[in-house]
C-alpha positions as CSV (number, residue, x, y, z in Angstrom):
1,M,0.0,0.0,0.0
2,G,1.5,3.3,-1.0
3,N,1.4,6.4,1.2
4,V,2.5,10.1,0.9
5,V,5.5,12.2,1.6
6,S,4.7,14.1,4.7
7,R,6.2,16.4,7.3
8,T,4.9,14.5,10.3
9,V,4.1,10.9,11.3
10,R,0.6,11.9,12.2
11,D,0.0,13.2,8.7
12,S,1.2,9.8,7.3
13,A,-1.0,8.0,9.8
14,A,-4.0,10.0,8.9
15,F,-3.6,9.5,5.2
16,L,-3.0,5.8,5.7
17,D,-6.4,5.6,7.5
18,L,-8.0,7.2,4.4
19,I,-6.6,4.8,1.9
20,R,-6.4,1.5,3.9
21,R,-8.6,-1.5,3.1
22,H,-11.1,-2.8,5.7
23,T,-11.3,-6.3,4.2
24,S,-8.3,-8.5,3.4
25,S,-7.6,-9.5,-0.2
26,L,-4.1,-10.0,-1.6
27,F,-2.4,-8.8,1.6
28,P,-3.4,-9.1,5.2
29,L,-5.0,-6.3,7.2
30,P,-3.0,-4.5,9.9
31,L,-2.3,-6.5,13.0
32,P,-5.0,-5.9,15.7
33,I,-4.5,-3.6,18.7
34,N,-7.3,-4.3,21.2
35,N,-9.5,-5.4,18.3
36,D,-9.6,-1.8,17.1
37,T,-8.6,-2.3,13.5
38,K,-12.1,-1.3,12.3
39,S,-11.7,2.1,13.9
40,R,-11.9,4.9,11.2
41,N,-8.8,6.6,12.7
42,Y,-6.9,3.4,13.7
43,F,-3.4,4.6,12.7
44,Y,-3.9,8.2,13.6
45,D,-5.2,7.4,17.1
46,N,-2.5,4.7,17.8
47,S,0.6,6.0,16.1
48,N,1.7,8.0,19.2
49,N,1.2,5.1,21.6
50,K,4.1,4.0,23.7
51,F,5.6,0.5,23.1
52,G,8.4,-1.6,24.6
53,E,11.9,-2.5,23.6
54,I,12.1,-4.0,20.1
55,K,14.9,-5.8,18.2
56,I,16.2,-4.0,15.1
57,A,18.4,-5.7,12.6
58,V,20.7,-3.3,10.6
59,V,21.8,-4.1,7.1
60,K,24.6,-1.9,5.7
61,T,25.5,-3.8,2.5
62,H,23.7,-3.4,-0.8
63,P,21.5,-6.4,-1.8
64,T,23.4,-6.9,-5.1
65,G,26.8,-5.7,-4.0
66,E,26.7,-2.1,-5.2
67,K,28.8,0.6,-3.5
68,I,27.0,2.7,-0.8
69,Q,28.3,6.2,-0.4
70,P,29.9,7.0,3.0
71,E,27.4,9.8,3.8
72,V,24.6,7.2,3.5
73,L,26.3,4.7,5.8
74,S,27.1,7.4,8.3
75,A,23.4,8.3,8.3
76,I,22.4,4.7,9.0
77,D,24.9,4.5,11.8
78,S,23.4,7.6,13.3
79,M,19.9,6.3,13.0
80,A,20.9,3.0,14.6
81,N,22.5,4.9,17.5
82,Q,19.3,6.9,17.9
83,C,17.3,3.7,18.2
84,S,19.8,2.3,20.7
85,E,19.4,5.5,22.8
86,L,15.7,4.9,22.9
87,G,16.3,1.5,24.5
88,H,16.0,-0.7,21.5
89,H,18.3,-3.7,20.8
90,I,20.4,-3.2,17.6
91,E,22.2,-5.9,15.8
92,E,24.1,-5.7,12.4
93,I,23.4,-8.6,10.1
94,E,23.5,-9.7,6.4
95,H,20.1,-9.5,4.7
96,P,18.3,-12.9,5.0
97,V,17.0,-12.9,1.4
98,D,18.9,-13.2,-1.8
99,H,17.6,-10.2,-3.7
100,S,18.7,-11.2,-7.2
101,P,16.2,-14.0,-7.9
102,V,13.5,-12.1,-6.1
103,A,14.2,-9.0,-8.3
104,D,14.0,-11.2,-11.5
105,A,10.8,-12.8,-10.3
106,A,9.2,-9.5,-9.4
107,S,10.2,-8.1,-12.9
108,R,8.4,-11.0,-14.6
109,I,5.3,-10.7,-12.5
110,I,5.1,-6.9,-12.8
111,S,5.8,-7.0,-16.6
112,T,3.0,-9.6,-17.0
113,H,0.5,-7.5,-15.1
114,I,1.5,-4.4,-17.0
115,Y,0.9,-6.2,-20.3
116,Q,-2.4,-7.5,-19.0
117,S,-3.5,-4.0,-18.0
118,V,-2.5,-2.1,-21.1
119,H,-3.6,-4.9,-23.4
120,E,-7.2,-4.5,-22.2
121,Q,-7.1,-0.8,-22.7
122,F,-5.8,-1.1,-26.3
123,K,-9.0,-3.0,-27.1
124,N,-11.0,0.1,-26.2
125,F,-8.9,2.4,-28.4
126,E,-8.5,0.0,-31.4
127,S,-4.7,0.1,-31.0
128,D,-1.9,-2.2,-29.9
129,L,1.2,-2.3,-27.9
130,D,3.7,-1.8,-30.7
131,A,1.9,1.3,-32.1
132,S,1.2,2.9,-28.7
133,Q,2.8,6.1,-27.3
134,L,3.4,4.6,-23.9
135,E,6.5,5.7,-22.0
136,L,9.4,3.7,-23.3
137,G,10.1,2.0,-20.0
138,T,6.5,0.9,-19.7
139,K,6.4,-0.4,-23.2
140,I,9.5,-2.4,-22.7
141,M,8.1,-4.0,-19.6
142,A,4.8,-4.7,-21.3
143,K,6.6,-6.4,-24.2
144,R,8.5,-8.5,-21.8
145,G,5.3,-9.4,-20.0
146,R,3.7,-10.5,-23.3
147,K,6.5,-13.2,-23.6
148,V,6.3,-14.5,-20.0
149,S,5.0,-18.1,-20.2
150,A,2.6,-19.6,-17.6
151,D,5.5,-21.8,-16.3
152,E,7.7,-18.7,-15.9
153,Y,5.0,-16.8,-14.1
154,V,4.3,-19.7,-11.7
155,R,8.0,-20.1,-10.9
156,A,8.2,-16.3,-10.3
157,R,5.3,-16.5,-7.9
158,D,6.9,-19.5,-6.1
159,T,10.2,-17.5,-5.7
160,M,8.2,-14.5,-4.3
161,T,6.3,-16.8,-1.8
162,L,9.6,-18.3,-0.6
163,A,10.9,-14.8,0.0
164,E,7.8,-13.9,2.0
165,I,8.1,-17.1,4.1
166,T,11.8,-16.3,4.7
167,M,11.0,-12.8,5.9
168,Q,8.2,-14.1,8.1
169,K,10.6,-16.4,9.8
170,F,13.2,-13.5,10.1
171,H,10.6,-11.4,11.9
172,N,10.1,-14.1,14.5
173,N,13.5,-13.0,15.8
174,Y,13.7,-9.3,14.7
175,D,10.8,-6.8,14.9
176,I,12.2,-4.4,12.3
177,L,15.0,-4.3,9.7
178,L,16.9,-1.0,9.1
179,S,18.8,-0.3,5.9
180,P,19.6,2.6,3.6
181,V,16.8,3.7,1.2
182,L,19.2,4.5,-1.7
183,T,23.0,4.2,-2.2
184,S,23.6,7.9,-2.4
185,P,21.8,11.2,-1.8
186,P,19.3,12.1,-4.5
187,V,20.7,12.2,-8.0
188,K,20.0,15.0,-10.5
189,L,16.7,15.0,-12.3
190,G,16.9,13.2,-15.6
191,W,19.8,10.9,-14.5
192,L,17.2,8.1,-14.3
193,D,15.1,8.4,-17.4
194,M,12.4,5.8,-18.2
195,D,12.3,7.2,-21.8
196,C,16.0,6.6,-22.2
197,H,16.6,4.4,-25.3
198,N,19.8,3.0,-23.8
199,T,17.9,0.5,-21.7
200,K,21.1,-1.2,-20.5
201,E,22.4,2.1,-19.1
202,Y,19.1,2.8,-17.4
203,A,19.1,-0.7,-15.8
204,E,22.6,-0.3,-14.6
205,R,21.9,3.1,-13.1
206,F,18.8,1.9,-11.4
207,T,20.6,-1.1,-9.9
208,Q,23.4,1.1,-8.8
209,Y,21.2,3.7,-7.1
210,S,18.3,1.6,-5.7
211,G,17.7,-2.0,-4.7
212,F,16.7,-1.8,-1.0
213,C,13.0,-1.1,-1.4
214,A,12.4,-3.7,-4.2
215,L,11.9,-6.6,-1.8
216,Y,9.2,-4.9,0.2
217,N,7.5,-3.5,-2.9
218,A,7.3,-7.1,-4.2
219,T,6.2,-8.8,-1.1
220,G,3.9,-6.1,0.2
221,A,5.6,-6.0,3.6
222,A,5.3,-2.8,5.7
223,S,8.1,-0.4,5.0
224,M,8.8,3.3,5.6
225,S,11.5,5.9,4.9
226,V,12.3,8.5,7.6
227,P,14.7,11.5,7.6
228,A,18.1,10.4,8.7
229,A,20.6,13.1,7.7
230,V,21.4,15.8,5.2
231,S,24.3,15.5,2.7
232,A,27.2,17.9,2.3
233,D,25.2,19.3,-0.6
234,K,22.1,19.8,1.6
235,L,20.2,16.9,0.1
236,P,18.1,14.5,2.2
237,I,19.2,11.0,3.2
238,G,16.6,8.6,4.4
239,A,16.6,5.4,6.5
240,L,14.4,2.5,5.5
241,F,12.6,0.7,8.3
242,S,10.7,-2.5,7.4
243,A,8.5,-4.9,9.4
244,C,6.4,-8.0,8.7
245,N,3.2,-7.9,6.6
246,G,0.5,-6.0,8.4
247,N,2.7,-4.5,11.1
248,D,2.4,-0.9,9.7
249,L,1.5,0.5,13.1
250,L,4.7,-0.6,14.8
251,L,6.6,1.4,12.1
252,L,4.5,4.5,12.7
253,Q,5.0,4.2,16.4
254,L,8.8,3.9,16.0
255,A,8.8,6.9,13.6
256,S,6.7,8.9,16.1
257,Q,9.1,8.0,18.9
258,L,12.1,9.1,16.8
259,E,10.3,12.2,15.7
260,H,9.8,13.4,19.3
261,A,13.2,12.3,20.6
262,F,15.2,13.6,17.7
263,P,13.1,16.3,15.9
264,W,13.6,16.0,12.2
265,N,14.1,19.8,11.7
266,L,17.3,19.2,13.7
267,V,18.3,15.8,12.3
268,A,17.7,16.7,8.7
269,P,17.1,20.4,8.3
270,I,16.1,21.4,4.8
C-alpha cells in the first residue's frame, strides 16, 4: 500500500487511514490492537502510543553488492544509534533474502500484469502495444510481459512466496529491519530516465542507485523511509525501516518516537 511524503508521522498515519482497506484481499489487514482495526482513525489514534523495547536488525550492505556512499552509511549508523538510545536492541546482520532471484521474479510478475493492464485498454482504443505512445520503459516491460509463459509466471510466484516465508521467519527474531533507502543522496533530475533508449544504461543506473526497497514493494511488507541526515550538498538522506506484513502500526510508532526524541528539523534540516 502506498502512502505520501509528509512532514509529520501523524500526517502519514491520517492518510493511511483514508486509503487503507477494511477487508483483506491479496495482503493481510494490519495486526489488531485491542480489536480496534475497524476504527476509522486506527493509525492516527494509535501512532503515538508507547511501546516496549524492540529488536532492530541493521543491514549496511547493498542487496546486489553495489557501493554505498559513506554519507549514507554514516546516516544509517546515526539512526541505529538513535534507536539504541531509545532503548531498542540493535544488531548488524546480512540480509536474510537473496535479492537477485526475487528481483528477477518481481520483474516477470510486474511485466506480466502491466501487459495485462495495457492490453485490455488497447482493445478500447483499437490500438496495440507496438503502435502505442506509452512511456518507453512501460512499453519495454509490457513487451517482456507478453512473452512470459505460464510456467515462468508460476515459478516467479513461487520465488516470491519463498521470500515472503523467509521474511516471516526472520521477523520471528527481529521486529524491524533498518537499511539505507538509496545508495547515495538524491541524484540529479533526468539521470534516471524511463524514456531513455539505452535500456542497459538505465538498468545499470537503477541497480546502482536503488535496490533496497524492491523486496518490500514485491512482497507487500510494511516499510517506511524516515529522515536520517542531510548530505554535504544539503540533500536529504533517508533510512528505511521494514516490518512484517501487516505491522504498519509498529513502524509508525517507532517513527513517532524518533520524531519526538530527535526532531527532524534538527536531524535533517532542509
